N, C-alpha and C positions, 0 to 999 in steps of 0.2 A: 791788733788793729781795732780801732773803734768801730762801733756798729753804725749803720747808715744814719740812725737818728742822732748820732753824735758828730756828724760831719757837716759843717756848714757849706752851702752852695753845692750840694751833692748831686752828681749825675752818674748814670750808668748806661753803658752801651754794650751790645753783643757784636762780636766781629767774626768774620768768616775768612780765614786765610785763602788767598787765591794762588793759583799755580805760579804766577809771576812774583809772588811774595817769597817764594822758597829759594834759598841760596844753595850753593854747591854742596853744603854739608847736609842738606835735606831738611832744614828747618827754616822757620820764618826769619828772614834777614833782620838784622838790628835796625836798619833804616825804616822798616815798616812800623816800628813802634813810634817813630816820630810822626808819621801820618796818623796813627791811631790817637796819639796825644792831641793832634790838631783836631781830629773829629770830636774828641771829648771836650776840648776847650770851646769849640763852636757850639756843642750841645749845651754846655754850661751857660754860654752867652745867650743862646736861644731861650733858655729857661729863665734866666734872671735879668738879663739886659741885652736884648737883641743887637747884633752887630749893625744892622741898618740904622737903629736908633743912635748908636754911638757915632756912626759915620755921618749921619745928618747933623750931629753936633760938631763935626770936624775932628773927631777923636778916633784913634785906633789902638788896639792892643799890640804890644810888641814883646816877644819872648827874648829875654836877655841870656838865659842859661837853661840848659836841660841836662839833667843827670839821670841816667837809667842804670839800675842794677838788675842784671839778668840772672835769674835763679835756675830756670829750667828751659830747655828748648820747647818751642811750640811747633807742632807738625801740621801738615796740610789739612788733615781732617779734624783737627782739634777745633773747639768752639770757645775761644777766649772771651771772657767778660772783662771789660775795662770799667774802672770806677775812678772818678776824680772829685776832689773837694778842695776847698780853700784851707790851707794850713795857717796862713797869716795874711793880714791886710794891713799895710802901713800907710803912711801919708802918700807916698809916690809909688811904692812897689808892693807886689803881692807874691805869695808863694802858693802854688798849686801842688797838691800831692796826688799821685795816681798809683793804682795797683791793677795788675792784670792777673787773672786767674783762669785755670782750666780745671774743671771738675773739682772746684773748691780749693785747689792747691795754687798758691801764689807762684807765678812764673816770672814776674818782673815787677819792680816798683820804680817809681819815677818822681822827680821833683822838678818843677819849672819855676823860675823866677821871671816875673814880667812887670812891665810898666804900661802906661797909656801915654800916647803922644798926640800932639796936634798934627793933623794931616798937612797943614800948610807950612809948618816950620820944622816938624820932626822933634820939637822940644817936648820934654816930659811935662805931664800935667798931674794934678792930684788924682788919686783913685776916684772913679765915679761914685757919687753919693749913693746911687741906687744899689751898687754892689756892697759898698761899705754898710749901708743900712741893713741889707739882708744878713750880712756877716754879724753885725753887732746885735741885731734882734735874736739871731740864733744863739750867740754867746750868752745873752741875757736869759733866754729861755732855759738853756742848760744850767746856768748858775742858779736860777730860781727853782729848778726841779731837784736840786741837790739838798 
């Protein structure tokens, strides 16, 4: 995995599993990861382009696909760390990558493909310039440092 300094639009959050997150097998239910991914995406937006700014422009993010690879179970008293960053930003869609770890060991990885849509029509729009600019500036700084 790349280091934090090599991940564009990087965010990191700590999570604390709750008793209601635990499934019948005694570990965090798969559905909890969807909520954690949402928390990471909102943190990413808060950091780089706040959701309220987008919505004032009549635009909202939409997740088209989520893929999660579960590597190890997370238990009630574990303290998972979630990391998310942009893997790719195209004209209309982007790919966010995520990793969850406990005690520095990876417990799950995820990929989400998303777009932005107009709130009034639901039609896709180009990726917001602010996010694209952050991504491209990061890519240039990495290229220039090599």
